[in-house]
N, C-alpha and C positions, 0 to 999 in steps of 0.2 A: 523837830519841835515846831513851836509856834501855834499849835492847835489847842483846843480846849482839853482840859483833863477830863477823864470819865466822871469824876466827882462833880463837875460843873453841869453835867447833863441832867435833865429832869426825867427820871424813870417813870414810865407809864404802866409797865406790866413786867412781871417775871413769871415765865412759864416753866414748869417742872414736870417731868414724867418719863423722859427717855431713859432706857436702861443703860445706854452708853452715851458717849459724847455726840451731841448734834453736830453734823458735818456740813449740812446744806439746808438752806431755807429760802422760801419765796413768798411774797404776798400774792394773793390770788389775782387781784386786779385793782386798778384805781377805782372801779365801781364799788368794790367791797374791800376797802383797806383793813377791815376788822379781821379778815380771814388770812391765816398763815399756814403754810405747809412746811414741814421739816422732815429731814431724814437723818438717821444716826448710824453709828458704826456697827450696831448690832442687827441691822437690816429692817428697822422699823421706819414707817412713814406715819406721821401724825398730822391731823388737821386740827387747827387751834382757833378758838375765838380769843382774839387779843383783848377785846373789851371785856368779855366775860371771864378772862384769865383761866380758861379751862380747855382741856383736850376734848374735841368733839368725836373724833374717830381715830382708830389705830389700825394699820395694816402691817402684818409681819411678813416680809417678803422672802426671808431666808436667813442664812447665816453670814452671807457676804455683807459688806458695808454698803449703805446707800451713798453713792458718790455724787448724785445730782438730783435735784427736784426742781421742776419748772412748771409755770402756770401758762395756759393759753392766754394770749392777750385779749381775746374777745369772748370766748366761751368759758363756762365754769368747768374747765378740765385741768387736771394736773397730770404730770408724767414724772416718773422716777427711773433712775438707772441703778440696778443692783446686780453686782456680779456681771454676767454676760447678757442679762435680760433687761427689757424695758417694760414698764407697767404704766397703765393709763386708767384714770378714774374720772367719772362724771360726778362732781361733788354735790350736785343737786339731787342725785338719786339716793336710794337707801344705802346705808353703810355696808 
């Protein structure tokens, strides 16, 4: 206890669109805190605009769950782990 209840927080966005439970997420960088990457239990990775409240891109990696999504600290790159494989994207390039 001792913390604030969820009701006392100020909601700035609600993002919907994964086919199963989102399992992992990361903001791309402090340079662009509006961009969020998320991975879910159905093998999808999504890139979101938090400010725009919409999904910008979706990649379907397979049937395994996405267990980790991470952003490079300096470059516009994200990585995801799905099953036994690792995937990498340059988020400035075409989807």
